[in-house]
N, C-alpha and C positions, 0 to 999 in steps of 0.2 A: 727753407727749401732743402738745406742739407739734411735737417732732421726727417723730413718726409722721405727723402732718398735712402736714408739709414733704415728707417722703419720698414720701407718696401723690401730692402735687402734682407732684413731680418725675418720678415714674413716668408719671403721666398725660401730662405734657408730652412725655416722651421717646417714649410710645406713639403720640401724635398726631402728632409729628414724623416718626416712622418711616412711618406710614400716609401722610402727605402726601409724603414722599420717594419711598415706593413707587409712589405714584399718579403722581407726576411722572415716575419712571423708566419706568413702564409706558406713559404717554402718549409718552414719547420713542422707545421701543422700537417702538411701533406705527406711529408716524409715518416711522420710518427704514427704508428699503428693503433695508438690509443684513441685517435679521432676518426670521425667520419666527416666528410665535407661535400660541399656543393658550390658551383659557380653559376651566376646569373647574369644575363645581359638584358638591356631594355632602353627604351626611349626615355624613360625617367628612373629614377633610383627606386622608386616603389616597385615598378615592374620588374626590375633587375633583382630586387630582394625577393619577390614572389617566385621567380624562377630558380634563384639560388636555393630557396627553401624546398621547392618541389624537387630539385636535383638531389638534395639532402635526404628528403623523405623517401626517395626511391632507394637510396642506399641503406637507410634505416630499415626499410622493409626487407631487403635482401638479409640483413644482419639478423632479424627476427626470425626470417625463414630458417637460417642455419641453426639458430638456437632451439627451434621447435621441431627439427626435421625428424629427430627420433619417434615423435609422436606417431608418426605415420607408417613406421616399419611394420608393425603389427597389423594395421589396416590393410596395407598392401597384400597381404596374404589372404585376406577375407573379402575385399571388396573390389570393384572395377576401378579402373584408373581415373574415369571422370569423376566418380563419387569422392575419391581420394583428393583429386584436385579441388573439387568444390569446397570440401571441408578445409583443405589447406589454406585455400585463399580466404575463406570467411574468417578463419583464426586470424591470419595476418591482418585483414582489414578491420578486424575487431578492435585491433589496438589503436585505431584511429580516434577512438573515444577517450584515449588516454592522454596524459599531459606530456608535452615536449616543451618545457617553458625555458629551458637553459641554452637554447640555440643562440650562438653569438654571431654577430655580423661584422664585416669589415668593408668599408666602401672603398673600392679601388679607383673608380672615377665616377663623376656625375655628368649631368647634361644629356645630350642626345644619345651619346655612347655611354651610358651608365654601366658600370661593372660591380658587382657585389659578390663577396665571398662569405659563405656561412658554413659553421662547423659545430660540432657537438662531440663531447667525449663518449666513448663507449661505456663509462661508468653511468652516464646519465640514461643509457638505454637499459641498463640493469635496473634503474629506478622504475622504468615503466612496468616491469615485471612485479617490482615491490608494491607498486600501487595497486595491482590487481590482487596480490597477495593480501594486502590490507583490506581490500574489498570483501574477499572471501572470508576473512576472519570476522569482519562486520556481519556478514549474512549468517555465518554460523551462531553468533551471538543472539542475533534476532530469532533465529530458528529456535534455539534453546529457550529463550524466554517465551516465545510464542508456545512452545510445548508446555511449558510451567503453567501458562494461563489456558491451557487446553483449547488454544486456537489452532487446530491441527492443519487447517488450510495453509495458514501462513508458515507454520513450521515446516510442512512438506515442500512448499514453494521455495523457501530460502535454502533448505537443504539440498534440494535437487539443482536449483540455479548455481549454488556454490560448488557443488560437484562438477557441473558443467563448466564453469570457469576454470576450476582447477585443472581440468584436463587439458587446458590451453596453455599451461605453464611449462617451461622446459625442465624445471626441476620438481615437477608434481609428485614423483615418487619418493622425493625426500622430504617432503613436508609432513609434519606429524603433530599429533595433539597429546598433551601429557595427560596421564591419568594416575590413579592410586597405584595400579599394577603395572605401570610402566608407560610407554609411548606406543600410540597407534598411528599407523600411516593414514593420512586423510583419505587417500584413494579407496582404502577399505573401510575406513570407519565411518564415513558420511552415508554410503549406502546401507551400511548395518543399522544406522539410527533411522533410516527410512523403513527398512524391513521390520524393525522393533516397533516402529508406530503402527504399522499395519497389523502387526501381530496382537497388539494391545487395544486395538479398537473393536468394540463390540457393536453390532447392529442387530436390533430385535424388532419384530412385528409388534405394533400397537393396535391398530384397528383397520378397517377396510370399509369405504362407503362408496358403492357403485365401483367405478374404475380407478378410484383414488385410494392409495395405501399410506397409511401413516406410520413413519419409522421412528425409532428411538436411537440415538447414537451416544455411546459412551466411550470414555477413554481411561484405562485403569480403574474402571468401576465408577468413573464419575462423569457427570454431563459434560459433554463436548461444547465448547463455546461456539466454534464455527468450523465447518469441512465442507468440501466440494466433492460431488460425485456424478456419475451417470448411471443409468440402469437399462436393462433390456425390457422393452415394453411389449414384447410378444411378437414384434416384427423387425426391429432394428434397436440400435442403442440410442438413448435420448441425448439431447443437449446436455450442457452442464447445469446442475442444479446445486443450490447452496443451502445447507442446514444451519440453523442457528439455535443455540441453547439447547441442543439436544433434539430438536425437532426437524424432521425431514419429510419428504412426500415424494411418491411416485405416481405417475398418470399412466396406466396401463390401457392396452387395448382391450376391448370388450370380449374379444375371442381368445384372450391369454388364458391358457390352462397348463399349469406346471406344479410340480410339488414344491419348487423353490423359486423364489425371486433373486435375481442376480444383479449386483452393483459393482461398480469399479470406482475406486477413489482416484481423484485427480492429483497428480504430483508434478506433471511436466509444465503446466500452465503456459503452453505455447500461445494460447490466445491473448495472454497478458504480457507477452515478452516485449511489447512496445513501451512497457512501464520502464525499461532500463535498455538504454542504447546498446551497451555491450551484449546483453543477453539476446536482444533482438537481431544482432547480426550472427550470433553463433547458434542459438538453439534450432533454428530450422534445418541446419546442415548437419547437426550431430546426430548420431545413431540413437534411437530412443533405447533406453534401459527398460527391460521388461521385469517388472516386479510382480511375480505370480501371486504374492499375498495381498496385492492391492484389489484383487477380485474376491467377493465375499458372497456366499449363498445365504439366503434367509429363508427358513422353513415357512411355508405358507400355512396360514391358518383359516378356519371357517369364517364367512362374513358375519358381521354383527347382524343382530335382529333388526328388522325395520322399526323405525321410529326412535332407535337409540341416539342418532347423531345429535339431536337437540336436547338431550337429557342432561347435559353436563356444562350448561352454559354459566352456572352460577358457582361462586366460590364457596368453599365449606367455611366452618367457623374461624379456621385460621387464615392469617394473610397470604401464606404460601401453600399452594395445594399441589399434590402430585396427581396424575392421571389415574383414574379409577381402574382402567383396564390394564395398564402395564406402566409402572412408575418410571418417569424420566431420570430419576435418581436411583442409584444402587441401594438396595435394602440393607446390605451389610456394611458398606464402606462410607456412606455419605450421610448417615444420620446425624453426625455431629455438625457438619458444616450446614446441613438444612436447619438445624436448631438454632445455629448462630446466625443464620440469615433471618429466621423468624424473629429472633430476640432483637436483632438490629432494627428491623422494621417496626417492631412494636415500641422500641425505645424512642424511636423518632416521633412516632404518634399513633395512637391507637385510634381507628376509625369507628367511633361509637355507633353510628346508625348507618350500616351498609346497605340496608334494604332499599333505601331511595336511589342508591346509585346502582344496584342490582337490576331494579326495574327498568332504568334507562338502558343498562348495557344489554339486558334481555331483548329490549326493542331494537337496539342497534345491531345485535348479532343476527336478528331475524331479517332485518333490511338488508345486511350484507350477503346473507345466504340466499334471499329470494331476489335480490337485486332491485328492491323497491327503495332506492337510496333516499329520495325525497320524503319518505314517510316519517323520517326522524329529524326533519328540519327544525322543529320546535324544541329539540334536545339540545341545540347548540346556541351559542351567541353568534353575533353576526360574523366576527372574526373567526370563530371556531368553525362555523360551517363553510366559510371559504377554504380553510385548511382542509377540511373534510373532502370538499369536492376537488381540491388539488390532489389529494391522496388518491381518489379514485381515478383521476385522469393520469397519474404517475405510470401506471401500467395496468394490464388487465389483473384484477385483484380478485382473490378468493381466500376465504377462511381455511386455514390447514387444521385438520383434525377437530378434536373436541376442544372446547373452550373452558379454561380454568383460570379465573381471575384472582387477583390479589390486589390489596389497596394500601396506599401509603398516604398518610395525611399530615398536614402541618397547618396549624391555625385555621383559616377558612377554605383551604385548598385541599383537594384530594386527588391523588393520581391513581388511576386503574390500569394495571399492568398485566400482561399475559395473554393478550389477543395476538396470535400469529397470523399473517396475511402473507400470501404467495404472490408475487408480481412477476409478470411475464411481458415482453415487448415484442412488437412486430419486427421482424428482420434481425432481431438480436438472439445469440445463442446462449444466453444466460437467463436462469430464472433464480430470483432472489426470494428468500424467506425472511420477513422482517417482523419483529415483535412491535406492535404499535400501542402507544401509550395515550391515554385520554385523561386530560387535566380538567376537574370541575372546579367552577368558582363557588364563591359563597351562596349563590342563588341556585346551586345545583344545575347549572348549565355547563355544557363542555366548551371552554374557551380555548383549548389548545390541543392539537393532534400531532404527535411526533413518532419518529422511529426510535425504539429504545437503544441504550448503549450496550445492552446485553447484561445478563445477571452478575457476571463476574466483576465487570467494571463498576456496576452499581453497588456490589458487596464491598468493593474496595473503598469507595467513598463513604458508604454508611458506617464502615468499621472505624473511621476516623472520629472515635468518641470524644476526643479533646476539642474538636471543632464544634461550633455552635450547631444546633439542629437545623436552624433555619439556613445556614450556609451549605450544609450537606444537601437538603433538599433543592435548593436553588441551583447548586452546582450540577446535580444530576439533570434537572430540568434544563438548565442551560446548554449543556453539551448535547443533550438530545435535541433541542431546538436548532441549535448550530447546525448540527448534521443535517436535520431535516430541511432546513431553510434552503441549503444548497441543492437538495435533491428535488425540492419542490419549486425552486427558483423564487424564493420569497425576498425579493430585493428590498421590499418595505421593511421586513424584520431585520435583515442584515444591516440596513442603514441605521435602524434605531439602536442597535447593540454596539455600535462603534463610536467611540468618543470623538468628537470634532477634531481634536488635535492628536488623534491616535497615532503612534508610530507604526507605520505599515512597511515592512521590508520583504521584498520578494527576491529569492535567490533563484536565478536562472542559468542553465547550462549555456554557455556562449561558445559557438565555434566559428573561427575566422577562416574563411577559405582563402588560401593563398594561390590557388591556380584553378582553372577551369577543369583540369584533369583531377578529379576527386579520388586520388589514389590513397593508399594505406595511412599516410600521416598528414594528409592535406587539412585535417581539421584540428586546429590547436585549441583544446578545450580549457576553459576555466570558469569559475562561478562568479557571475556578476551580480552583485547586491544592489537592487534598485529600491530607493526609498519613494514611497508614493503617498500622496495626501489621500485623505478620505474619499474626496471627489474624484480623484484619479483612479482609485482601487474600484470604487462602485461603477464608474464609467466602463472600465475594462470587464468587470463582472457582468454587466448587462450585455455586452457583446458576446460574452462567452456563452451565457444563458441562451441567447437567440440562436446561436449555431448548433445546440444540442437538443435532441428529442428527449434524451433522459440523462440524469446524472445519479450515480451511486457512489457514496462515501463509506469506507470502511475503516474502522480504527484497529490497526494491528496491536497497539498497546497505548495506554494513556496513563500518565503519572500526573497527579495533582498535589502541589505544595502549597502551604500557607506561608505567606511572605511577610514575617514580622508581626507586629501587634495590630496593624491596620487590616481590615477586611479585604485584603488583596490576595488573589489566589493566582498561582503560576501553573499552566497546563502544558505539558509536552506530550505530543501525540505523533505516532507513526501512522501516517495516513495514506492509504490507497485511494486513488480518484479514478472513477471509470465514467465513461460517457459513450455514445455511439460515434464520436468523431475524434475522441482524445482520451488519453490516460496518462497518468503519471503516479510515481510513489516517492514519498518524501517525509520531511519533518516540519511539523507544525508547532509553533509555540506561541501561546497566548497568555497574556496577564490581564485578569478580569477584576474589576473593582466592584465589590458587593456592598458598598456603603448603603445604596438604596437597593434593597432586595427585589423590589417590583421592576427596578430598571439596571440589570447588570450592565457594565460598561466595559468594552475591550480598550485597554490602554496601549497595548502593544500586540502586534501580530506579525511574526515572521514565518516565512515559508522557504525551505531549501530542498532542492532534489537530492542533494548529498552533502556530506560534511564539507565545511569550509577549511581550507588548508591552515588557517591560523587560529580559528575559533572552535572547529569542530562543529558539534551540533549545538544551535542556539538554545539556552536554557533560560528560565526566568531570572537566574543569577547573573546573566550578561547585561541586565538593565537596571 
């Protein structure tokens, strides 16, 4: 009994001491200017914590407002007070997507009258800005890499978004980038990069068929992998169009008469702002930058003679053919790269008898032009025809310009590449141009239809001369089938390429709401990694497919590495995912087993919307 009494006294003393210690700590924190704090009350400890954090959030917002106040001094001279207020509020709220992980809590009392004290150091607030600085640095790296790969759409988007985020930082004028000749302020360096891109982009007329005009897009004298633009159609400016591998198209009004065609390159990407939570909060409220060099005039030429449009459906003697009317490649600067691409294709395998494939493709092109799609049913295998029909149902499809085909073969399979189709969708403001690849089996039947990964990505894989020819062929086909399977919602194919015991990790941005009043910091953001079984992943994917009318996947960059001696390959991809109901941008990592070339198997698939704080971007070497 005495022992119980002593234990009770000891517990009471410890409890009173802890209360006194907490009270002392709270007084010290309140009186110390290095901290921001809040107090919450509630019927439960959880409710009290929510209120305490909400009060802390309000003070953090005020602190951020003070930090970025100078950003509005210049605006106040140019814009009305409401516009300034909207911009001011959107910048403050944009930081709700940032991390505030190190807030600490002290429980003062529990039960029906719970009281919780919450605090964070001002140094932690500075880390909030540092996180955004790091994000800007990442975007600039992606922009630079995209520019080197001639993905001009991605380069412009990342440059402009980085510039937008930069202008929300309190120290934006002090951030710089090193160079050989010194350091340049990012505030001026980024728009200079955008201007330089526009100056180095060349657009030229290729051909005209009725109201459709085919254009060629070059950057520094070389073919552009991808770029987005709109054009004046004779009455108004068009929706956004995407050019791929140098091929673009305009659809004009029949009454349009002018000496020049006018186009404007996209760089703001407001319609894609939903891909990034921070950008989506800021971009709509920021004043648009006007880059005059984003507008180009193209000299109009006479229309082609009647009957020309179907005269170029066959490839020449070489595997890669430039357009007869206006080369998509620069005559002066790109001969060597074209020769390399030719050599790589020939090294992989020379297609000895192309005529049999040419006849089939001639028939297919005619069916697509005349919309007599069923006339070519006997050109396909059963599975191939299903893919073909799904492709036609993907969007309103039409051939872009003249058709120049090239062939890559290996063993008893032949890929026919170079057919560009334009896809448009009802109620959607985007028009995509995709190169479509047809794969023939040993019986000269088309058993696979896919969207191409692009000539540069294709060349990257073909140039890996130390890799087996079969692996290079299969990897190209695998990446194209993977991309297309999501666009055409081919759940059966996706099921077949995942190993039954595949490691599937999905990184998801999670925001915990601490109060009903969603003010600046009420979202505490972190990356939640979820491991799924193959069954769970396919089940969720099926639901996603049913919600969307269309899906389009674009690879900003893809890197493929061979992992050891085994036929195992790691693929890291920066992927943009678009649909009519959802969009995201993130990093995809795949590990593919090519032991059986007929049945590539994904052993690992990871997806993350942004870098993990501990691991960064997942790569094949993490597994």
